[in-house]
Structure formats: C-alpha cells, structure tokens
MIMARKE-737325 format. One line per field, with one value per residue: residue number from 0; residue in one letter; z, y, x of N, C-alpha, C in turn. Coordinates in nm, 4 decimals. Layout:
i: NUM|...
aa: A|...
n_w: Z|...
n_v: Y|...
n_u: X|...
ca_w: Z|...
ca_v: Y|...
ca_u: X|...
c_w: Z|...
c_v: Y|...
c_u: X|...
# end
This chain:
i: 0|1|2|3|4|5|6|7|8|9|10|11|12|13|14|15|16|17|18|19|20|21|22|23|24|25|26|27|28|29|30|31|32|33|34|35|36|37|38|39|40|41|42|43|44|45|46|47|48|49|50|51
aa: M|K|S|Y|N|I|A|L|I|K|G|D|G|I|G|P|E|I|I|D|E|A|I|K|V|M|D|A|V|A|A|C|E|D|I|E|F|N|Y|Q|E|A|R|S|A|N|K|Q|F|Q|N|S
n_w: -0.6893|-0.4860|-0.1452|0.1406|0.4859|0.7232|0.9999|1.2387|1.4394|1.6337|1.7618|1.8414|1.8244|1.6024|1.5255|1.5936|1.4131|1.1784|1.1002|1.0385|0.8124|0.6400|0.6109|0.4413|0.2124|0.1533|0.1055|-0.1333|-0.3124|-0.3194|-0.4290|-0.6985|-0.7855|-0.7640|-0.5277|-0.1854|0.1413|0.4639|0.7706|1.0961|1.4177|1.6490|2.0120|2.1319|2.3085|2.4707|2.4978|2.6334|2.8812|2.9850|3.0226|3.2281
n_v: 1.9412|1.6770|1.6116|1.4905|1.3610|1.3090|1.1204|1.1619|0.9744|1.0021|0.8100|0.5849|0.3104|0.3584|0.5608|0.9112|1.0501|0.8980|0.9346|1.2160|1.2060|1.0589|1.2348|1.4288|1.2688|1.2247|1.4785|1.5457|1.3680|1.4614|1.7213|1.6344|1.4923|1.6652|1.6692|1.7142|1.6840|1.6822|1.7206|1.5940|1.5898|1.3401|1.2348|0.9566|0.6725|0.5944|0.8307|0.9965|0.8480|0.8724|1.1534|1.1957
n_u: -1.0093|-0.9163|-0.9541|-0.8092|-0.8411|-0.5951|-0.5032|-0.2519|-0.0378|0.2062|0.4728|0.3383|0.4213|0.5388|0.8207|0.8419|1.0157|0.9729|0.7175|0.7438|0.9003|0.7326|0.5233|0.6551|0.6883|0.4178|0.3215|0.4758|0.3620|0.1016|0.1464|0.2154|-0.0133|-0.2347|-0.3911|-0.4917|-0.3757|-0.4967|-0.3600|-0.4038|-0.2917|-0.2903|-0.2781|-0.0914|-0.1997|0.0081|0.1590|-0.0373|-0.0518|0.2117|0.2218|0.0362
ca_w: -0.6105|-0.3776|-0.0180|0.2400|0.6167|0.7774|1.1376|1.2650|1.5811|1.6465|1.8869|1.8835|1.7484|1.4882|1.5831|1.5358|1.2871|1.0641|1.0616|0.9850|0.6745|0.5799|0.5623|0.3300|0.0851|0.1235|0.0338|-0.2734|-0.3867|-0.3267|-0.5376|-0.8317|-0.8147|-0.7520|-0.4159|-0.0650|0.2630|0.5931|0.8773|1.2315|1.5091|1.7744|2.0964|2.1426|2.4382|2.5376|2.5442|2.7285|3.0040|3.0216|3.0579|3.3274
ca_v: 1.8859|1.5997|1.6403|1.3738|1.3978|1.2054|1.1267|1.1306|0.9307|0.9910|0.7445|0.4681|0.1928|0.4182|0.6766|1.0478|1.0792|0.8259|1.0127|1.3383|1.1859|1.0161|1.3645|1.4823|1.1912|1.2496|1.6187|1.5286|1.3008|1.5618|1.8146|1.5749|1.4378|1.7554|1.6332|1.7716|1.6041|1.7728|1.6353|1.6156|1.5046|1.2942|1.1748|0.8196|0.6314|0.5879|0.9718|1.0468|0.7878|0.9550|1.2992|1.2060
ca_u: -0.9040|-0.9672|-0.8958|-0.8086|-0.8120|-0.5134|-0.4709|-0.1185|-0.0210|0.3439|0.5165|0.2556|0.4673|0.6277|0.8852|0.7956|1.0822|0.9231|0.5985|0.7825|0.9414|0.6210|0.4618|0.7246|0.6507|0.2724|0.3261|0.5317|0.2613|-0.0009|0.1858|0.2038|-0.1471|-0.3425|-0.4764|-0.4629|-0.3802|-0.5094|-0.3072|-0.4472|-0.2061|-0.3531|-0.1938|-0.1125|-0.2309|0.1280|0.1851|-0.1179|-0.0179|0.3354|0.1969|-0.0520
c_w: -0.4976|-0.2595|0.0821|0.3868|0.6669|0.9207|1.1627|1.4117|1.5962|1.7801|1.9294|1.8020|1.6321|1.5386|1.5148|1.4219|1.1652|1.0087|0.9919|0.8411|0.5890|0.5212|0.4409|0.1962|0.0578|0.0487|-0.0908|-0.3637|-0.4174|-0.4319|-0.6731|-0.8767|-0.8015|-0.6430|-0.2908|0.0589|0.3729|0.7068|1.0119|1.3220|1.6324|1.8801|2.1063|2.2772|2.5316|2.5936|2.6380|2.8659|3.0524|3.0742|3.1693|3.4760
c_v: 1.7966|1.6322|1.5242|1.4213|1.2807|1.2289|1.0770|1.0969|0.9050|0.9072|0.6286|0.3576|0.2310|0.5451|0.8055|1.0871|1.0093|0.8977|1.1436|1.3182|1.1332|1.1387|1.4274|1.3958|1.2230|1.3840|1.6227|1.4705|1.3929|1.6663|1.7636|1.5316|1.5265|1.7177|1.7134|1.6806|1.7044|1.6690|1.6878|1.5277|1.4651|1.2379|1.0337|0.7851|0.6351|0.7317|1.0208|0.9784|0.8562|1.0856|1.3063|1.1919
c_u: -0.9713|-0.8938|-0.9126|-0.7617|-0.7146|-0.4808|-0.3328|-0.1016|0.1206|0.3734|0.4308|0.2958|0.5626|0.6775|0.8418|0.8758|1.0308|0.7955|0.6437|0.8305|0.8261|0.5304|0.5231|0.6886|0.5069|0.2485|0.3804|0.4279|0.1438|0.0146|0.1776|0.0672|-0.2625|-0.4417|-0.4217|-0.4740|-0.3982|-0.4739|-0.3717|-0.3660|-0.2972|-0.2527|-0.2022|-0.1398|-0.1068|0.1690|0.1005|-0.0925|0.1010|0.3097|0.0959|0.0105
# end
C-alpha cells in the first residue's frame, strides 16, 4: 500500500468547508485504490496573524 502525506491549510484562499469535503473525496479514492493519505493540518499565515 502506498502512503502519501498531505498538508492541509484551511482558510488560506480556500474555505475550511471546501477542505473538509475534499478530504471525503480523497478518502473515497484511497479506499478504491488501496492507498493511504496522512493528513497534517497547518495554520495559514492569515490564521496565525489573526490569533496573535
């Protein structure tokens, strides 16, 4: 089984709800193709600025 690391940056030009739906699609593909996606969420520069 192949494994892929995927960085997720929610809210950096793409709304968080789009990323959530994209994860569902990626997981469906992974199930069909015998691959694995490892997701790592990163904070966007915009989020870091807002939280400081």
